[in-house]
Every structure is written in C-alpha cells, then in structure tokens.
ZAMARGU-4260 file (C-alpha; in steps of 0.2 Angstrom, whole numbers, plus 5000, padded with zeros to 4 digits):
<rodrens>
0) 5000/5000/5000 | 5005/5018/4998 | 5010/5028/5013 | 4995/5034/5023 | 4992/5052/5026
5) 4998/5060/5042 | 4980/5062/5049 | 4978/5043/5047 | 4994/5040/5056 | 4989/5051/5069
10) 4972/5042/5071 | 4982/5026/5072 | 4993/5032/5086 | 4977/5038/5095 | 4968/5021/5092
15) 4954/5029/5083 | 4954/5018/5067 | 4943/5004/5063 | 4950/4986/5066 | 4952/4984/5047
20) 4961/5001/5045 | 4972/4998/5060 | 4978/4981/5053 | 4981/4988/5036 | 4992/5002/5043
25) 5001/4990/5055 | 5006/4979/5040 | 5012/4995/5031 | 5023/5000/5047 | 5032/4984/5047
30) 5040/4988/5030 | 5041/5007/5031 | 5053/5015/5042 | 5047/5033/5038 | 5029/5030/5043
35) 5035/5021/5059 | 5045/5036/5064 | 5030/5047/5061 | 5019/5036/5072 | 5033/5036/5085
40) 5033/5055/5085 | 5014/5056/5088 | 5015/5043/5102 | 5029/5053/5110 | 5018/5069/5109
45) 5004/5059/5118 | 5016/5054/5132 | 5022/5072/5133 | 5004/5079/5135 | 5001/5067/5149
50) 5016/5072/5159 | 5017/5090/5155 | 4999/5097/5152 | 4997/5102/5170 | 5013/5113/5170
55) 5016/5123/5154 | 5033/5131/5152 | 5031/5141/5136 | 5045/5153/5135 | 5040/5172/5135
60) 5050/5175/5118 | 5042/5160/5109 | 5032/5169/5097 | 5046/5181/5091 | 5058/5166/5091
65) 5046/5156/5079 | 5043/5172/5068 | 5062/5174/5067 | 5065/5157/5061 | 5050/5158/5048
70) 5053/5175/5041 | 5068/5172/5030 | 5059/5159/5019 | 5044/5164/5009 | 5031/5150/5008
75) 5025/5149/4990 | 5011/5137/4994 | 4998/5148/5003 | 4987/5133/5008 | 5003/5125/5017
80) 5007/5141/5026 | 4990/5141/5034 | 4992/5123/5039 | 5008/5127/5047 | 5001/5142/5057
85) 4986/5131/5061 | 4997/5118/5068 | 5007/5130/5078 | 4991/5138/5086 | 4984/5121/5090
90) 5000/5116/5099 | 5002/5132/5108 | 4983/5131/5113 | 4986/5114/5120 | 5002/5119/5129
95) 5013/5107/5120 | 5027/5119/5116 | 5038/5118/5131 | 5056/5120/5130 | 5059/5102/5134
100) 5047/5097/5120 | 5061/5097/5107 | 5071/5083/5116 | 5056/5071/5112 | 5048/5077/5096
105) 5055/5075/5078 | 5072/5084/5074 | 5062/5093/5060 | 5052/5102/5073 | 5068/5106/5083
110) 5073/5120/5071 | 5058/5131/5077 | 5063/5130/5095 | 5078/5122/5102 | 5089/5116/5087
115) 5099/5101/5086 | 5106/5101/5103 | 5089/5098/5111 | 5086/5082/5101 | 5092/5064/5102
120) 5104/5067/5088 | 5118/5072/5100 | 5125/5065/5116 | 5117/5069/5133 | 5131/5081/5138
125) 5126/5093/5124 | 5107/5090/5128 | 5110/5095/5147 | 5121/5111/5141 | 5106/5116/5130
130) 5094/5114/5144 | 5105/5125/5155 | 5104/5139/5141 | 5122/5137/5136 | 5117/5136/5117
135) 5118/5151/5106 | 5109/5154/5090 | 5122/5161/5078 | 5113/5158/5061 | 5129/5160/5050
140) 5125/5155/5032 | 5132/5156/5014 | 5122/5152/4999 | 5126/5146/4981 | 5118/5135/4968
145) 5101/5137/4977 | 5108/5128/4992 | 5111/5137/5009 | 5125/5130/5021 | 5121/5136/5038
150) 5128/5135/5055 | 5113/5137/5066 | 5118/5134/5085 | 5134/5135/5095 | 5138/5127/5112
155) 5155/5130/5119 | 5163/5126/5136 | 5181/5123/5143 | 5180/5105/5135 | 5173/5107/5118
160) 5165/5117/5104 | 5150/5110/5096 | 5141/5117/5080 | 5125/5112/5072 | 5126/5112/5053
165) 5111/5113/5041 | 5108/5113/5022 | 5093/5122/5015 | 5086/5120/4998 | 5079/5133/4986
170) 5062/5131/4994 | 5068/5135/5011 | 5066/5116/5016 | 5079/5109/5027 | 5087/5093/5019
175) 5099/5080/5025 | 5117/5087/5024 | 5130/5078/5014 | 5147/5085/5017 | 5159/5074/5008
180) 5177/5077/5015 | 5185/5065/5002 | 5180/5077/4988 | 5195/5086/4981 | 5194/5105/4986
185) 5182/5102/5001 | 5192/5108/5016 | 5188/5110/5034 | 5201/5117/5046 | 5202/5122/5064
190) 5215/5134/5071 | 5218/5137/5090 | 5226/5154/5096 | 5234/5155/5113 | 5239/5173/5112
195) 5256/5170/5104 | 5254/5159/5089 | 5241/5148/5079 | 5241/5129/5079 | 5230/5116/5070
200) 5217/5107/5080 | 5207/5091/5077 | 5188/5090/5075 | 5174/5077/5072 | 5160/5078/5059
205) 5145/5067/5063 | 5130/5065/5051 | 5112/5066/5057 | 5094/5067/5050 | 5092/5085/5046
210) 5108/5091/5054 | 5127/5087/5055 | 5136/5090/5071 | 5153/5097/5071 | 5164/5096/5087
215) 5181/5102/5092 | 5189/5095/5108 | 5199/5108/5117 | 5217/5104/5118 | 5229/5106/5133
220) 5238/5120/5125 | 5240/5133/5139 | 5231/5150/5137 | 5220/5145/5123 | 5210/5161/5119
225) 5201/5157/5102 | 5196/5144/5090 | 5193/5148/5072 | 5183/5135/5061 | 5184/5137/5042
230) 5173/5128/5030 | 5178/5129/5012 | 5166/5118/5002 | 5166/5116/4983 | 5153/5102/4983
235) 5138/5101/4994 | 5124/5088/4993 | 5131/5083/4976 | 5131/5101/4969 | 5146/5110/4963
240) 5148/5128/4970 | 5157/5138/4983 | 5152/5139/5001 | 5165/5148/5012 | 5161/5151/5030
245) 5172/5156/5045 | 5166/5154/5063 | 5177/5162/5076 | 5174/5156/5094 | 5180/5164/5110
250) 5186/5151/5123 | 5195/5161/5136 | 5178/5166/5145 | 5171/5149/5146 | 5181/5142/5161
255) 5170/5149/5175 | 5157/5135/5172 | 5170/5121/5174 | 5174/5113/5191 | 5191/5105/5193
260) 5195/5092/5207 | 5213/5089/5210 | 5217/5071/5213 | 5236/5072/5214 | 5237/5063/5231
265) 5229/5047/5224 | 5243/5035/5218 | 5244/5016/5217 | 5256/5003/5211 | 5250/4987/5205
270) 5260/4973/5196 | 5274/4985/5191 | 5262/4998/5185 | 5262/5015/5194 | 5245/5025/5192
275) 5244/5043/5196 | 5227/5051/5196 | 5229/5070/5192 | 5213/5079/5190 | 5195/5077/5184
280) 5186/5092/5176 | 5167/5094/5176 | 5161/5105/5162 | 5143/5107/5156 | 5145/5096/5140
285) 5158/5083/5146 | 5169/5076/5160 | 5188/5074/5158 | 5199/5063/5168 | 5217/5066/5168
290) 5230/5053/5174 | 5247/5045/5171 | 5254/5028/5170 | 5272/5021/5170 | 5283/5007/5175
295) 5287/5005/5193 | 5304/5012/5196 | 5311/4995/5201 | 5306/4988/5183 | 5310/5003/5173
300) 5329/5000/5171 | 5326/4982/5166 | 5312/4986/5154 | 5323/5000/5145 | 5338/4988/5144
305) 5327/4974/5135 | 5318/4986/5123 | 5335/4995/5118 | 5342/4977/5114 | 5327/4974/5103
310) 5329/4991/5095 | 5347/4987/5091 | 5343/4969/5084 | 5329/4974/5073 | 5331/4992/5070
315) 5314/4996/5077 | 5310/5012/5086 | 5305/5009/5105 | 5288/5018/5102 | 5284/5004/5089
320) 5287/4991/5103 | 5279/4999/5118 | 5263/5007/5112 | 5265/5018/5128 | 5269/5003/5138
325) 5257/5005/5152 | 5238/5008/5154 | 5223/5003/5165 | 5206/4997/5164 | 5193/5006/5175
330) 5175/5011/5177 | 5166/5026/5185 | 5151/5024/5197 | 5138/5037/5202 | 5133/5039/5220
335) 5120/5025/5218 | 5134/5013/5213 | 5128/5012/5195 | 5142/5011/5182 | 5140/5026/5171
340) 5156/5024/5160 | 5169/5010/5157 | 5186/5011/5149 | 5200/5000/5142 | 5212/5004/5128
345) 5211/4986/5122 | 5195/4982/5112 | 5197/4963/5114 | 5198/4965/5133 | 5183/4978/5136
350) 5175/4987/5122 | 5174/5006/5125 | 5158/5011/5133 | 5147/5023/5122 | 5149/5036/5135
355) 5167/5039/5130 | 5168/5054/5118 | 5187/5053/5115 | 5203/5045/5123 | 5220/5051/5120
360) 5238/5047/5127 | 5254/5056/5125 | 5271/5049/5128 | 5282/5056/5142 | 5301/5056/5144
365) 5303/5038/5150 | 5299/5022/5141 | 5281/5017/5146 | 5277/5033/5154 | 5261/5040/5147
370) 5249/5054/5151 | 5231/5049/5148 | 5215/5059/5144 | 5197/5052/5144 | 5183/5064/5139
375) 5166/5056/5143 | 5147/5061/5143 | 5142/5068/5160 | 5130/5059/5171 | 5115/5069/5177
380) 5120/5065/5195 | 5139/5068/5193 | 5143/5077/5209 | 5148/5061/5218 | 5157/5050/5206
385) 5169/5037/5211 | 5184/5030/5200 | 5186/5011/5202 | 5202/5003/5195 | 5199/4985/5189
390) 5216/4981/5182 | 5232/4986/5173 | 5241/4982/5157 | 5259/4981/5154 | 5269/4979/5138
395) 5283/4966/5141 | 5297/4959/5129 | 5295/4941/5124 | 5306/4928/5115 | 5292/4917/5108
400) 5293/4911/5090 | 5284/4898/5078 | 5291/4890/5063 | 5280/4886/5047 | 5281/4881/5029
405) 5271/4893/5018 | 5270/4881/5004 | 5260/4868/5015 | 5249/4880/5025 | 5233/4878/5015
410) 5233/4859/5017 | 5241/4859/5034 | 5237/4875/5044 | 5249/4877/5059 | 5242/4879/5076
415) 5249/4884/5093 | 5244/4890/5110 | 5252/4905/5119 | 5247/4913/5135 | 5228/4909/5134
420) 5227/4911/5115 | 5224/4897/5103 | 5231/4902/5086 | 5230/4895/5069 | 5241/4901/5054
425) 5228/4899/5040 | 5237/4908/5025 | 5254/4912/5020 | 5257/4917/5002 | 5264/4930/4990
430) 5252/4942/4982 | 5258/4949/4965 | 5251/4965/4959 | 5244/4968/4941 | 5256/4984/4941
435) 5273/4977/4939 | 5281/4992/4947 | 5272/4988/4963 | 5282/4977/4976 | 5276/4959/4979
440) 5267/4957/4995 | 5269/4942/5007 | 5252/4940/5017 | 5250/4930/5032 | 5233/4926/5040
445) 5231/4920/5058 | 5215/4916/5067 | 5215/4919/5086 | 5204/4912/5099 | 5207/4921/5115
450) 5202/4911/5130 | 5205/4925/5142 | 5209/4944/5143 | 5226/4942/5151 | 5236/4944/5136
455) 5237/4954/5119 | 5249/4951/5105 | 5261/4965/5101 | 5275/4967/5088 | 5279/4953/5077
460) 5294/4951/5065 | 5296/4938/5050 | 5312/4928/5048 | 5316/4918/5032 | 5328/4903/5030
465) 5343/4914/5027 | 5341/4922/5044 | 5335/4939/5036 | 5322/4948/5046 | 5307/4957/5038
470) 5296/4971/5046 | 5278/4967/5047 | 5263/4978/5046 | 5248/4970/5055 | 5229/4973/5056
475) 5216/4965/5067 | 5198/4962/5063 | 5186/4956/5076 | 5172/4942/5074 | 5156/4952/5075
480) 5147/4937/5084 | 5161/4932/5096 | 5171/4945/5105 | 5185/4932/5110 | 5188/4928/5091
485) 5198/4939/5079 | 5210/4938/5064 | 5227/4945/5063 | 5233/4950/5045 | 5252/4952/5042
490) 5259/4960/5027 | 5277/4963/5021 | 5287/4967/5005 | 5305/4963/5000 | 5302/4945/4997
495) 5304/4939/4979 | 5302/4921/4984 | 5297/4911/4999 | 5307/4897/5008 | 5301/4881/5015
500) 5305/4886/5032 | 5300/4903/5039 | 5297/4909/5057 | 5287/4922/5066 | 5294/4930/5081
505) 5284/4939/5094 | 5294/4953/5101 | 5282/4961/5113 | 5265/4956/5122 | 5253/4966/5133
510) 5249/4957/5149 | 5233/4961/5159 | 5233/4960/5178 | 5216/4960/5186 | 5214/4967/5204
515) 5205/4957/5217 | 5201/4971/5229 | 5196/4986/5217 | 5205/5003/5220 | 5191/5016/5223
520) 5194/5034/5223 | 5181/5048/5226 | 5181/5060/5212 | 5174/5074/5223 | 5180/5085/5237
</rodrens>
C-alpha cells in the first residue's frame, strides 16, 4: 500500500481507526521506516501531554523566536502556510510547546525552538548544556547554487566546541546534509590561538537526520583564547559551487562553568604499573579525567635495557614496541553505585563504553610513561562520582617464535597456544600486483581464539631461512558474533620468493593483571 496520510497515522497512534484500517496500517509500518518514525513522534507527543499538560513552560519569547525562524523563507504554497500556522496555534493552545518538547519530538520540529542540541541526535552532555541555556543561536550562512549552508547553533565550554550544521534547499526546506570530505577541494580546518601563535586542532564531523554536528575538543595548550573554524566547500549535497564560512569562537571566557577536582594525592602501584590520578574536570558538556601511568621504578631499568636490545637487533623504534607501555582498565560509578562509564584501551579486553567521547595518550620522557585523557558524557548525577580501578596492562618483551612452511599452510594449517590464545596460521602466500612496478606482498593470516583477557599480542617480525628479518605491518579484525575471536593479518614486502621454512617472532606482548580488591577513589571534594 502507499504511505498513509499524516492524519491517518495520527488516528492510528490515538487508536481511533477501525480494526480493518488499524491492521492495514500496522502491516504497512512493518515495512516502512518513515511512517514508523512518524507514528513514534505522535505517540511521544501523547506521552508528553500526559506528563506536562498540567505545568506549561512556554517561553515568553516563543512567538518572536518562531517568527524569526520563519521570516527568511517565503512560503509559495499559501494553503501549506495556513496549515503550518494552524498547527502552531493548536500546539500552543494545548500547551505542548515547552522548551523540553524538542528533546522528544521530531528533529524537523527542533529547528523552530531548540535546534539540534535539544534532540536525540547528540549526546546527553550537549542536551544538558542546551537545557541550561548554554546554546547560542548564531545563524551564520552562505548560499550558492540554490543551496544554503548554515551554522545554526553553537555550544562552547572549557572541554569542547559544538556546532549544528544545516543545508537548506531553494524552497527553504531543510534537507539532510551531505558534506563529503573526500571530495578534492572540500576543506575544513580548525585553528587554535593561545595569544602567541596559531596551531592546528582536530575535529569530528557526525551525520544526522536534518543536521550534522561538528565538534572540536579543546586541547591542553595553555592560554587558549580562540578557536577559528573554516569551511571551504566546493561540493555540497552533490552540487558543485562555493560555500565559504568562518566561525570564530571565543574560549577564554568559558572556564567559569567548569569545576576542577585535584586528585594528585591518589597514587597506586599494581604489578609493576604505577598509576597517578591527576585531575577530573566537570564541564557542562563533558567530564575529563586526567591521569598518568608508568613502569614502577624497580622495573624501569630492566624494561629499558630489554627494549633497547630489541631496537638494536631489529632496527625498530622503541615507540613501535611499547605502544605507551602501560595503561589501565577502570569504570566510574555514580553515588548510587551504578556504572556510568567503562574504559579499556584494548578492544578485545573491554569494548569502550558509548559514554566515551574521546581518549588520547601522549608519551612522556621515559619508556612506558604516558599521560592519559578520557573525555566522557556527564551523568545527570555527577557530583559524587567514584573511580574504580579494575586492572592494569603492561607491555613486556617476549622471546616466543613459531616455525611454518608457507607452501604447506593451505593443506596443513599450523596451530599453537600462547598465554591463553589458541592460534592457527591459515594463510601464507605471495600476492603479485597487476602493476609490475608495485612490490610483491607476502600475506599471512592468523585466526586467534582468545580464552582470556590476560594477554594481547604486540609486535611481530618475520624471519626467512637465510636468517634475514622482515618488518611486518599488522591489522586486526574482530568476529562480530564472538568477541573472543579475531583475525590477525600480516603484510610485508621485499620477498621475491618464499622458503620452505620461515618463522614468526613475537617481540612484545601486553599482559593484563586484574585486581581482586578494586581501588576506589572519590572524584569529589
């Protein structure tokens, strides 16, 4: 059947149809995501009325706000204009248009009141900041080829800058943005200014229904005063044109709404890994935990000696071997002892919780010493959070190796066990390129069944029958059905022929040590 009209879907949501009509629309909804979404919107409106009809919170400036948003776009269809105004009058008369309505109704309606940051298209941190009135309507736009590229809203605090992006067609209708950064000529840049010089900053662009969100995470550069975001687009939503927009954002005045809790007195050493909790920052849109990990002093000299020996033997940088060397697994609880965030740097050990916005680490002066920064979505009850350490990770040198005959792997796969991992070498063969100028690639495929989370493979080296070593680039893919199963892919070039006996040498491994009595640290004063 064709899609039912909106009034039919509304009657369906209100249970006002005959049994036959109800059954027909139900059948249609099972195959149509668009109509299902519309019905869900109507049902959410019903629920909202039940909860909020007794306590209207219509803002004083609502009428002018709606007029401001409608004024730029002339409606050519007079009949539709009347329907829109009729809808607005009816909604206002029934006291539906509260500020919080935009968090539950359709994103398309959000443009009239709260914008993207009051919808479910963004994380809870941006929702809460919007509810607190930290959002700013900027309405910066540029038009070309009958398309308008618009920055509608801005939220900024000490942790991040967030923009909502829209694309509007020649009829004044908001359409799904399509900003393809792979198109040659499309450029987006973010520059930070700290009072002395400008430097490049990273960003994240996320898609949405009728918005894109653009986020810049504030770096640790001292004295950051301003962030400037530049869009230079030569293709937008499949059209060729020119859309240039610059958005300057002042940062220096947004630290007053951030609370910093110093944690410098909280230190712990577990299985040779020293943990130093530094600080937690509570900003309106996100929380940031800062800490450092390193090898215990008694292990540091021995670790450095072993890694330097590997470096001299194989010509590898120490950074290739250690991958920061030390790290931790932890979670954070609220005052009701509910876990609100989990973190582990190893996907196989513990997938990152969806509360994590960004995690980064920077190496310090000593091998294995790293400064960590986790930014995560705040909890509505975040005044009494507790850090709970579950275990530590430590990169260690190994001397494990396994021999195999590449010419027999297909018929006779080689299997072995190492530190809780059952491994099978399934493939080892040369891959020639159609382009004769490209080097020949030797590929190895290993299936890994990980029985426990106590160990992760690190750096491997390939050795042929002449005693020559080859560097290996590795890649891991995880079985979507079973988290404990994954595949390692190795690639190397420089091999013109393969010998009957070759060997793989594991230079490093990451061991995990779980704590029986969890270390708990209050993240509040």
